[in-house]
C-alpha positions in Angstrom: -27.5 45.1 -8.7 -30.2 44.1 -11.2 -33.5 43.0 -9.7 -36.4 41.2 -11.3 -39.8 40.6 -9.6 -42.3 38.1 -10.8 -45.1 35.9 -9.6 -44.2 32.2 -9.3 -45.8 30.5 -12.3 -46.6 26.8 -13.1 -43.9 25.4 -15.4 -43.6 28.9 -17.1 -42.4 29.6 -20.7 -38.8 30.0 -21.6 -38.9 33.8 -21.3 -39.5 33.5 -17.6 -36.1 31.8 -17.3 -34.5 34.4 -19.5 -35.7 37.0 -17.0 -34.2 35.0 -14.1 -30.9 34.7 -15.9 -30.8 38.5 -16.7 -31.1 39.5 -13.1 -28.6 39.4 -10.3 -31.5 38.8 -7.9 -34.8 37.2 -8.9 -37.5 37.9 -6.4 -40.7 35.8 -6.3 -43.7 38.1 -5.8 -45.2 35.5 -3.5 -47.8 37.3 -1.3 -50.3 38.2 -4.0 -53.9 37.2 -4.7 -54.4 34.0 -6.6 -56.0 34.5 -10.0 -58.0 31.6 -11.5 -57.2 30.4 -15.0 -53.9 32.2 -14.9 -50.3 31.1 -15.3 -50.1 30.5 -11.6 -51.9 27.1 -11.9 -51.8 26.2 -15.6 -49.7 26.3 -18.8 -49.7 25.1 -22.4 -48.2 22.2 -24.2 -48.7 20.8 -27.7 -51.9 19.0 -28.6 -51.4 15.5 -30.0 -51.5 15.3 -33.8 -52.5 18.9 -34.3 -50.8 22.3 -34.6 -52.7 23.5 -31.5 -52.1 23.7 -27.8 -53.8 22.2 -24.8 -53.6 23.1 -21.1 -51.9 21.3 -18.2 -53.3 22.2 -14.8 -52.4 21.8 -11.2 -55.3 20.7 -9.0 -56.3 22.9 -6.0 -58.5 22.4 -3.0 -61.5 24.6 -2.8 -62.3 27.4 -1.9 -59.7 29.5 -3.7 -61.9 32.5 -4.6 -60.0 35.7 -3.5 -57.4 33.6 -1.7 -53.8 34.7 -1.4 -51.4 32.6 -3.3 -49.7 31.2 -0.1 -53.1 30.0 1.1 -53.8 27.9 -2.1 -53.5 24.2 -1.2 -53.0 21.3 -3.6 -55.1 18.2 -3.8 -52.8 15.7 -2.1 -53.5 12.7 -4.4 -51.4 12.0 -7.5 -54.3 12.1 -10.0 -53.5 15.5 -11.4 -49.8 14.6 -11.7 -50.7 11.4 -13.6 -53.0 13.3 -15.9 -50.2 15.6 -16.9 -47.9 12.7 -17.6 -50.6 11.1 -19.8 -51.1 14.4 -21.6 -47.4 14.4 -22.4 -47.2 10.8 -23.7 -47.7 11.9 -27.3 -44.4 13.7 -27.2 -42.7 10.2 -27.1 -43.3 9.8 -30.8 -41.5 12.9 -31.9 -39.6 14.6 -29.1 -35.9 13.5 -28.9 -35.6 14.4 -25.2 -38.9 12.9 -24.0 -37.3 10.4 -21.6 -35.0 12.9 -19.8 -37.9 15.4 -19.5 -40.2 12.9 -18.0 -37.5 11.8 -15.6 -37.2 15.4 -14.5 -40.9 15.7 -14.0 -40.9 12.4 -12.0 -38.3 14.0 -9.7 -40.4 17.2 -9.3 -43.6 15.2 -8.8 -42.1 12.8 -6.4 -42.1 15.2 -3.5 -45.5 15.7 -1.9 -46.3 19.4 -1.8 -49.3 20.9 -0.1 -48.8 24.5 -1.3 -49.2 25.8 -4.8 -46.7 28.6 -4.0 -44.1 26.1 -2.8 -44.6 23.7 -5.7 -44.2 26.5 -8.2 -41.1 27.9 -6.5 -39.5 24.5 -6.1 -40.1 23.3 -9.6 -38.8 26.6 -11.1 -35.7 26.5 -9.0 -35.1 22.8 -10.0 -35.3 23.6 -13.7 -33.3 26.8 -13.3 -30.5 24.8 -11.7 -30.4 22.4 -14.6 -30.3 25.4 -17.0 -27.2 26.7 -15.1 -29.0 29.8 -13.9 -27.2 30.8 -10.7 -29.2 34.0 -10.0 -29.9 34.6 -6.3 -33.5 33.9 -5.2 -35.4 36.0 -2.8 -39.1 36.2 -1.6 -41.0 39.5 -1.6 -42.8 38.5 1.6 -39.4 38.7 3.4 -39.1 42.4 2.7 -42.7 43.4 2.3 -42.9 45.4 5.5 -40.1 47.6 4.2 -41.7 48.2 0.7 -43.8 51.3 0.3 -47.3 50.6 -0.9 -47.5 51.2 -4.7 -50.4 53.4 -5.8 -50.1 52.1 -9.3 -48.9 48.7 -10.7 -45.8 50.1 -12.3 -44.3 51.3 -9.0 -44.1 47.9 -7.3 -40.8 47.2 -9.0 -39.4 50.6 -8.2 -40.5 50.5 -4.5 -39.1 46.9 -4.2 -35.7 48.0 -5.6 -35.6 51.0 -3.1 -36.4 48.7 -0.2 -33.9 46.0 -1.3 -31.1 48.3 -2.4 -31.1 47.4 -6.1 -30.1 50.1 -8.6 -31.6 48.4 -11.7 -35.0 46.8 -12.4 -35.7 44.4 -15.2 -39.2 43.7 -16.2 -40.9 41.3 -18.6 -41.5 42.6 -22.1 -44.4 44.8 -22.9 -46.3 47.3 -20.7 -43.7 50.0 -20.9 -46.4 52.7 -21.0 -47.5 51.5 -17.5 -44.1 52.2 -15.9 -43.6 55.8 -14.8 -40.1 56.4 -16.3 -39.8 59.7 -14.5 -40.2 58.1 -11.1 -37.4 55.7 -11.8 -35.1 58.5 -13.1 -35.8 60.6 -10.0 -35.1 57.6 -7.7 -31.9 56.7 -9.5 -33.1 53.3 -10.5 -32.4 52.1 -14.0 -35.4 50.5 -15.8 -35.1 47.9 -18.4 -37.3 45.5 -20.4 -36.0 42.1 -21.4 -36.2 41.4 -25.2 -36.7 37.7 -25.8 -35.7 36.3 -29.2 -37.9 33.2 -28.6 -36.3 31.5 -31.6 -38.5 28.8 -33.2 -37.2 25.2 -32.7 -38.2 22.0 -34.4 -41.4 20.7 -32.9 -41.6 18.1 -35.8 -44.8 19.9 -37.0 -45.4 21.7 -40.2 -45.6 24.9 -38.2 -44.3 26.2 -34.9 -46.3 27.2 -31.7 -44.3 29.5 -29.5 -44.8 30.6 -25.9 -45.5 27.1 -24.6 -44.3 25.7 -21.2 -40.7 25.1 -20.6 -41.7 21.5 -20.7 -42.1 21.7 -24.5 -38.8 23.5 -24.9 -37.0 20.7 -22.9 -38.8 18.0 -24.9 -37.4 19.1 -28.2 -34.1 20.7 -27.2 -32.8 19.0 -24.1 -31.1 20.7 -21.2 -28.0 21.9 -22.9 -29.7 23.5 -26.0 -32.5 24.8 -23.8 -29.9 26.6 -21.7 -28.6 28.3 -24.9 -32.2 29.4 -25.9 -32.7 30.9 -22.4 -29.7 33.1 -23.0 -30.9 34.4 -26.3 -32.1 37.8 -25.3 -31.1 41.5 -24.9 -32.2 44.2 -22.4 -33.8 47.5 -23.5 -32.8 50.1 -21.0 -35.2 53.1 -21.2 -33.6 55.6 -18.7 
């Protein structure tokens, strides 16, 4: 059983969904400290008329300093949702799947959510379902009491696999040097890193800006072609 563990992000980039697809079980690392100006509460889309990006943000109640992610509450009014939709209006002029993407966001925004954690999880699961990702979803908090405390960041994945009964762990790309390969070998857990192709697609610009929110991918590719891009990866096994 292949396990992936990741914090729930706000409309994450396409590689996040590739990681979900590659795993048999995708576990949301939910009981973590909130980090301001991180992918937990913001992401990037194209800037109108320029080969640059801008941020879209979710709005949180204060205080959030040193809060755990499950304790972060959303502002209940629709102002931040409307602002995001306004920021996306420029896509109408050049993105062939603007309307269907906005309809998807309308469905996601329609439900009132008080929790940042629950909003991120629900929106990710909604998009993953459309992309035909049928990976089982779990929460780290449900097994946290069984997971041995990791004395270094690279061991959280290993300790979670041992507690959950997974024999393979897939991590996001990069950071291989921070993962103690010997610990995985000794524990009988296979360690792999997903290798995204992240192929450029037509943004109707003279250039291409990669690594943007899945919203940008859907705008220019639609659901069917986005699903194909999600599956454009390999896994580098290192033990």
